[in-house]
C-alpha positions, 0 to 999 in steps of 0.5 A: 283487584284481579284476584278479588274478581276471580274470587268473586267469579269462583264463588258465584260459579260454586253457588250456581253449581250447588244443589238448589231447593225449590221453594213450595208454591205459596200464596193460593187462596179461595179466589184461585177457584172462580168460575164454572168447573167440570168434574170428572171421576177418572177412576169411576170404572175401576172403583165400580169393578173393585166393588163388584169383585168384593161382592158389591155387585156387577154394574150397580153404582153408587151415586157418589164418586165411585159410581158405576152404571147409569142404571145402578142403585143409589149410594150406600147410606152414610153414618147419618142415614142419608145417601152420600153424593159426590161428583158422580150422578149428582142431581144438583149438577148444573148439567144434571145427573151424569155418571162420572161427571158434573158441573158446578160454579165456584164463587171465589169465596168458598161457596160451591153453587149448583142447581136445585132439583126441578119439581113439577116442571119448575126451572132449576134455580141456583143453590148452594151445594157445598163449600171449599177452602184453599190453603196458602200451599194450594192444598184444599178441602171440599165438602158437598151437601150430599155428604161427600168430602174431598182433599184437593190440590190446586194446579195451573193457577186454579185452572185445574184441581186434582181431588180424591174423595175421603168419606167412608162411602166412596173413599179413593174416588179420584178425579179432576176439576177443570175450569170451563168457559162458554159452551161449544155448540158444535155448529160447524164441522169439527173433529175430536180425538177421544180415549177411554180405559178401564176393565170389563167383565169377561164373557165367560165369567159367570159360572154355570148352575149346579147339575140336576139330581139323578133319577129316582131309584128303580121300582122293586121287582114283581112278587115271587111266583105263586106255589104250584098246585097240590098233588093229584087225588088218589085213584079210585078204590079197587073194583068190588068182588065178583058176584057169588058162585051160582049162576054165572058169577057176575062180572068182575068189579070195575077197574078202579078209578084212573090215577089222580090228575097231575098236580097243578103247574109250577107257580108263575115266574116272579116279576122282572126287577125294577128299572134302573135308576135315572142317569146321573145329574148333568154336570154344572156349567163351566167354572168362570175365568178371571172376572175382569179383563182390560178394556181400552178404546181410542177413536175420533168423533167428527161432527158436521155442524148440522147434528150428525157425526161419524164415530171411529174406534179401536177397542181392545177388550181382553185380548180382542182387538176390534176396529169399527166405524159408526155414526148418528146424531148429536145434541148440545144443551145450553148447560154444555152437555153433549149426547150422542145417539147412534143409528144402525143404518148410518152411512159408513157403518161397518158390520162389526160396529157395536154401538155403546149403550150411551155416550155423553159428556160436558164441554170444557171449552173449544179444545174439548171436555169430558166424555162418559161411555157405557160400552154395553149392559155389563160394563160399568161406565168409563170416563174419558176425554175428548180433544179437538184435532 
């Protein structure tokens, strides 16, 4: 009996010690995705920078997942001739077009709902903007009516979805869908931490223009001096013979004329040589350095509950580190959108603070959401997150 018990215990211990194969997650379906989801294209800035390096332009953007600047052009035409629009700058987003972010409703049955584009002051209406399919292994496929297609993976029981764009226009645009609850109106004092990272053009990356051409060749020297005058004429003939003898002879003939005048003066000196040609054209501008450098930023946003905020940031661009403070006013829309507006004379603003061109975002819930920042006119927008402190 004891021997059997010992054998059973031994076998149990061996089974516990043996390597175990974790079973793949199964049982997912379309119902896992139900509710409002905020989409964030996490590599937005990287995609735009790679397009610029390959000749696609600096801050220009596509309307699809790989977009860049908010002021950029529309996306590249797809095979059907229409613009491919993904989760970035999508005008049918429930929160309106935002570079790098959007908001849609997943109905739990495979339909994605957005908002119709308002015309003539009309209120946007719910409209189907895409479809999705969740497989039992929690992989998924998403197709938007703008032509964008995605492979996705459902995580955290449907609260989050990882996606990558697979269409030829914006292939590789990757990001995250997060289930969003009610909007945060920021009507009370609160503080959030935020972060961004990507790349930015170096300040000396633009090459100088070609130097101007040298001056024209000097003019030809003056003509050779004129030929000197001819020799003087021969003096007059010898005086005539005196008168005949008889009366006193006439006086001797007059002396011959004076010797002929000296020949004309030597011809004038030829004109001086032409002026030297213009100086060599100026050297072209300096050659640009590496096109892009690393850009990272962290900081805090503190709201007072009455529409004002303070903003602290540590920015690293290339090898430069800048710590600064600023502030301004904020608004939160009924569509859960957030917009920050900076004021140059806001109390506490440091002299080295350079306000971003724009900062906007979407609240996911009371714990934070998505932020999109365009630091300056030459850097493509960056997506980041803000988290309640």
